[in-house]
C-alpha positions in Angstrom: 16.4 27.4 34.6 17.8 25.6 31.6 20.7 27.0 29.5 19.4 25.5 26.2 17.8 27.5 23.5 15.1 25.6 21.6 15.6 27.6 18.4 19.1 26.4 17.7 19.6 23.0 19.3 22.5 21.6 17.2 24.9 24.4 17.9 24.5 24.8 21.7 24.0 21.4 23.2 27.6 21.3 24.4 28.4 18.6 26.9 24.8 17.8 27.9 23.7 14.2 28.5 20.8 13.2 26.2 18.3 10.7 27.4 16.2 9.0 24.7 12.9 7.7 26.0 11.9 4.7 23.8 15.4 4.2 22.5 14.7 0.8 21.0 12.3 2.1 18.4 13.5 2.2 14.8 13.8 6.0 14.6 15.0 6.5 18.1 17.8 3.9 17.9 18.9 5.5 14.6 18.9 8.9 16.3 21.0 7.5 19.2 23.6 6.3 16.7 23.6 9.7 15.0 24.1 11.5 18.3 26.8 9.1 19.3 28.6 9.9 16.0 28.4 13.6 16.9 30.1 12.7 20.2 27.2 13.4 22.6 26.8 11.2 25.7 23.6 9.2 25.1 21.6 6.9 27.3 18.2 5.4 26.7 15.0 4.2 28.5 12.9 1.3 27.2 11.4 -2.1 27.8 13.8 -4.8 29.1 12.5 -7.1 26.3 14.8 -7.8 23.4 14.2 -5.6 20.3 16.4 -6.1 17.2 17.3 -2.4 17.0 19.2 -2.6 20.3 22.0 -4.6 18.8 23.8 -1.6 17.4 23.3 0.3 20.6 24.9 -2.4 22.6 27.8 -2.5 20.1 28.3 1.2 20.7 28.0 0.7 24.5 25.0 3.0 24.9 23.4 2.3 28.2 19.7 1.3 28.1 17.7 1.7 31.4 14.4 -0.1 32.1 11.1 2.0 32.4 11.4 1.6 36.1 14.6 3.7 36.2 14.2 6.9 38.2 17.7 8.2 38.8 17.6 10.8 36.0 19.5 14.1 36.2 16.6 16.4 35.1 19.1 19.2 34.2 19.9 17.2 31.1 18.0 16.9 27.8 15.3 14.3 27.1 14.0 13.3 23.7 10.6 11.4 23.8 9.7 8.8 21.2 6.5 9.8 19.4 4.7 6.6 20.6 5.1 7.8 24.3 3.9 11.4 23.9 1.0 12.0 26.3 1.8 8.8 28.2 1.6 9.1 32.0 5.0 7.4 32.3 6.7 10.6 31.1 4.7 13.1 33.1 7.6 13.7 35.5 10.0 14.3 32.7 7.6 16.8 31.0 7.2 18.6 34.4 10.9 18.8 35.5 13.1 18.7 32.4 13.7 20.3 29.0 12.4 17.8 26.5 11.6 17.5 22.8 9.5 15.0 20.8 11.5 12.9 18.4 10.2 14.7 15.4 10.6 18.1 17.0 14.2 17.5 17.8 15.0 16.2 14.3 13.6 19.4 12.8 16.0 21.5 14.9 19.1 19.3 14.8 20.8 20.5 11.5 20.8 23.8 9.7 21.6 22.2 6.3 18.8 21.3 3.8 16.6 18.4 4.9 15.5 15.8 2.4 12.5 13.7 3.5 11.5 10.3 2.2 7.7 9.6 2.7 5.2 7.0 1.6 3.1 4.2 3.0 5.5 1.6 1.8 9.1 1.6 0.8 10.4 4.6 2.8 13.2 2.6 4.4 14.4 1.0 1.2 14.3 4.3 -0.7 16.2 6.1 2.1 18.8 3.4 2.2 19.3 3.6 -1.6 19.5 7.4 -1.5 22.0 7.6 1.3 24.2 5.0 -0.4 24.2 6.7 -3.8 25.0 10.3 -2.7 28.6 11.3 -3.0 28.6 14.2 -0.5 28.8 14.9 3.3 25.5 13.8 4.7 23.8 12.8 8.0 20.8 10.5 8.0 18.1 8.6 9.9 16.9 5.3 8.4 13.9 3.3 9.6 15.8 0.1 10.1 17.6 1.6 13.0 20.6 3.0 11.0 21.7 6.5 11.8 24.8 8.5 11.0 25.9 11.9 12.1 28.4 14.2 10.6 29.0 17.7 12.1 29.6 19.4 8.7 26.8 17.8 6.8 25.7 19.3 3.5 22.3 17.4 3.7 20.3 15.7 6.3 18.2 12.8 5.0 15.4 11.4 7.1 12.4 9.2 6.8 9.3 11.3 7.2 6.3 9.3 8.3 2.7 10.4 7.9 1.5 8.7 11.1 -0.1 11.3 13.3 1.0 13.9 10.7 4.5 13.7 12.1 6.1 14.6 8.7 4.3 18.0 8.8 6.6 19.0 11.6 9.8 18.9 9.5 11.1 21.9 7.6 12.0 20.0 4.4 13.7 21.4 1.3 12.6 18.4 -0.8 10.6 15.3 -0.5 10.2 11.8 -2.1 6.8 10.1 -2.0 7.1 6.4 -2.8 3.3 5.7 -2.8 0.1 6.5 -0.8 -2.1 3.8 0.6 -4.5 3.5 3.5 -2.7 2.6 6.7 -2.5 3.6 10.4 -6.3 3.1 10.9 -5.9 4.1 14.6 -5.2 7.6 13.3 -6.6 8.0 9.8 -10.2 7.3 9.1 -10.0 6.8 5.4 -7.7 7.0 2.4 -9.0 10.5 1.8 -7.6 11.5 5.2 -4.2 10.0 4.2 -4.2 11.9 0.9 -5.2 15.1 2.7 -2.2 14.7 5.0 0.2 14.2 2.1 -1.3 17.2 0.3 -0.6 19.4 3.3 3.0 18.1 3.3 3.6 18.8 -0.4 2.2 22.3 -0.1 5.2 23.3 2.0 8.2 21.9 0.2 10.3 23.2 -2.7 10.7 20.0 -4.7 8.6 16.7 -4.7 9.6 13.5 -6.4 6.6 11.2 -6.7 5.8 7.7 -7.9 3.7 8.6 -10.9 2.4 5.0 -11.3 0.6 5.3 -7.9 -3.0 6.4 -8.4 -3.2 8.1 -5.0 -0.1 10.1 -5.6 -1.8 11.4 -8.7 -4.6 12.7 -6.5 -2.3 15.3 -5.1 -2.2 18.9 -6.5 1.5 19.3 -7.2 3.0 22.4 -8.7 6.6 21.7 -7.7 6.9 18.0 -8.5 8.3 15.4 -10.8 6.5 12.1 -11.5 8.6 9.0 -12.0 7.4 5.6 -13.1 6.9 3.0 -15.9 3.7 4.6 -17.3 4.1 6.9 -20.3 2.5 9.9 -18.6 5.3 10.4 -16.2 7.8 13.2 -16.3 10.6 10.7 -16.1 9.7 7.3 -17.7 11.4 4.1 -16.7 12.3 0.9 -18.4 14.4 -2.0 -17.2 16.8 -4.2 -19.2 18.7 -6.3 -16.7 20.8 -5.0 -15.0 20.1 -1.4 -16.0 17.3 1.1 -15.3 16.7 3.2 -18.4 15.3 6.7 -17.8 13.8 8.9 -20.5 11.9 12.1 -21.2 13.1 14.8 -18.8 16.2 12.7 -17.9 18.0 10.5 -20.3 20.2 8.0 -18.4 21.1 4.4 -18.1 22.0 3.3 -14.5 23.2 0.0 -13.2 20.7 -1.7 -10.8 20.9 -5.4 -9.8 17.2 -6.0 -8.8 14.5 -6.6 -11.4 11.5 -6.2 -9.0 9.3 -3.2 -10.1 8.9 -1.7 -6.7 12.6 -1.7 -6.0 13.3 -0.1 -9.4 10.9 2.7 -8.7 12.4 3.2 -5.2 15.9 3.6 -6.6 14.8 5.7 -9.5 13.0 8.2 -7.1 16.2 8.7 -5.2 18.3 9.1 -8.4 16.0 11.7 -9.9 15.9 13.7 -6.7 19.8 13.8 -6.6 19.9 14.7 -10.3 17.4 17.6 -10.0 19.1 18.9 -6.8 22.5 18.6 -8.6 23.8 16.3 -5.9 26.8 14.2 -7.0 26.1 10.5 -7.3 28.7 7.8 -6.7 30.0 5.9 -9.7 29.9 2.7 -7.7 27.2 3.0 -5.0 26.1 0.2 -2.6 22.8 -1.5 -3.6 22.3 -3.1 -0.2 18.7 -3.4 1.1 17.9 -2.3 4.6 18.0 -4.6 7.6 15.1 -7.0 7.7 14.0 -6.3 4.1 14.1 -9.5 2.1 17.0 -10.6 4.2 18.2 -14.2 3.8 19.6 -15.6 7.1 20.0 -19.3 6.3 20.9 -21.3 3.2 19.9 -24.9 4.1 17.0 -24.8 4.6 16.3 -21.4 3.1 15.0 -18.9 5.8 14.3 -15.2 5.3 13.2 -12.4 7.6 11.2 -9.5 6.2 9.6 -6.4 7.7 6.3 -6.4 5.7 3.3 -6.0 8.0 0.6 -4.4 5.7 -1.3 -6.7 3.2 0.1 -4.8 0.2 3.6 -5.2 1.5 3.0 -8.9 2.1 1.9 -9.4 -1.6 4.9 -7.5 -2.8 7.3 -9.6 -0.8 5.5 -12.8 -1.9 6.0 -11.8 -5.6 9.7 -11.3 -4.9 10.1 -14.8 -3.4 8.0 -16.5 -6.0 10.1 -15.0 -8.8 13.3 -15.9 -7.1 12.2 -19.4 -6.1 9.6 -20.5 -8.6 9.9 -24.2 -7.9 9.7 -24.0 -4.1 6.7 -23.9 -1.8 6.7 -20.8 0.4 5.8 -21.0 4.1 4.9 -17.8 5.9 5.3 -17.2 9.7 3.5 -13.9 10.3 3.3 -11.6 13.2 0.4 -9.1 13.1 1.4 -5.6 14.1 -1.3 -3.7 16.0 -4.9 -4.8 16.6 -6.3 -1.8 14.7 -4.5 -2.8 11.5 -6.0 -6.4 11.8 -9.5 -5.0 12.3 -9.2 -2.5 9.4 -7.6 -4.9 6.9 -8.8 -8.4 7.9 -10.1 -9.4 4.5 -7.0 -8.0 2.8 -4.8 -10.0 5.1 -6.7 -13.2 4.4 -6.4 -12.6 0.6 -2.6 -12.1 1.0 -2.2 -15.3 3.1 -3.9 -17.3 0.4 -0.9 -16.7 -1.8 1.3 -18.8 0.4 1.5 -22.6 0.6 1.3 -22.6 4.4 0.8 -19.9 7.0 1.5 -19.8 10.7 0.6 -17.0 13.1 2.5 -15.8 16.2 0.9 -13.6 18.9 0.0 -10.1 18.0 2.7 -7.5 18.5 0.8 -4.5 19.9 2.1 -0.9 20.1 2.5 1.0 23.3 -0.4 3.1 21.9 -2.6 0.0 22.2 -1.4 -1.3 25.5 -4.8 -0.9 27.2 -6.7 -2.9 24.5 -7.6 -6.6 25.0 -6.0 -9.0 22.6 -8.5 -11.5 21.1 -7.2 -14.1 18.6 -10.5 -15.9 18.2 -11.3 -14.4 14.8 -7.9 -15.5 13.4 -8.7 -18.7 11.5 -5.2 -19.9 10.7 -3.0 -22.3 12.7 -1.0 -20.8 15.6 2.7 -20.8 15.2 4.6 -22.9 17.6 8.2 -21.9 17.9 10.8 -24.5 16.7 8.2 -27.2 16.0 8.1 -27.5 12.2 10.7 -28.5 9.7 11.3 -27.0 6.2 11.7 -29.5 3.4 14.1 -29.3 0.5 11.4 -27.9 -1.8 10.3 -25.2 0.7 11.4 -21.9 2.0 10.2 -20.1 5.1 9.6 -16.4 5.6 9.4 -14.8 9.0 7.4 -11.6 8.4 6.3 -8.8 10.6 7.3 -5.5 12.3 7.8 -6.7 15.8 9.4 -9.8 17.1 9.3 -11.8 13.9 13.0 -11.2 13.4 13.9 -12.7 16.8 11.7 -15.7 16.0 13.5 -16.2 12.7 16.9 -16.3 14.4 15.7 -18.6 17.1 14.4 -20.9 14.5 17.6 -20.9 12.6 19.5 -21.6 15.8 17.3 -24.6 16.4 17.5 -26.2 13.0 21.3 -25.7 12.8 21.8 -27.6 16.1 19.6 -30.5 15.3 
């Protein structure tokens, strides 16, 4: 019925239209950009609600249809976002059309070596650093919605997430693991489950670069890896003398890096060590930009930031960054919880993280499509409810809008409000 061969997707797609179901997701929007670069005709299906990742799609004039859209040509190709797999909304597509899951399609897209970036936190930052430092022909998928496709790529770099063991589907030549913590409690029952998932991943890759200062990374049995970190027992040891990272032991190098935060130093060093061991050329003057929505300043007076942190550990890391940068200012947090299951699993940890801030406001919970049938109940949240545009930031304060869902939109709405007063 269909003329496509699932074994060799990249080379035989031809002039096919590609529909992306769930196109406004971070990975799917990045994939849309990559396919657009490869000159495929791309259209998407998603909610009509504004999601920050759609901005680049609009700029590229990629059509986005609502979920109610039913005028598909089923002879074309469909890619289904991982969050929608098994959803009754796509049953007709699964029945009538040739389709791939997001992860299944990425695995077949390029024949060049695939480099994965995994870890509970810091994947997007590390992937951004890595893609910006490599001086070679590459294609990539980054979790802030950034994607780039080059037909004659020598490497394909992608974020490889552990959620639902998705990263086990990729045929990776090498892998970075930034850290391992307990997360995605709607899928993993414990930290042991998470570690087991990462163990299965490292068992099937040629080279692994790991954060050796992470205790859970040290739980892995690795015969093909290199540990990187500040502790003396690492294969590559790090030190920092502003503005340089100093590497020693297996690699002796001194590389420029303009951020002094420990987590960012490790993220950058992991990418540098991977490139070094794979003998990939590194630019003499790479970009050191952070991903979208990572510690991103969007207003100067008053100072307003937007940040993607949505796990208690990430919240604490971001707080430390802002406290070091603005030691004399009070820090106000406007936080949007991401998924009910994460609140239930880490309630006490969230409360501990919130205590670091001088004031905290909460928005409504941002739920995933995978939780759409669960009732929202905010009664157990003991902090004040955020009311959009109804508080002022004083000269000795900064405000951080933080979360993985609509927090970015709230931040820009707030900036628009205060700049028109």
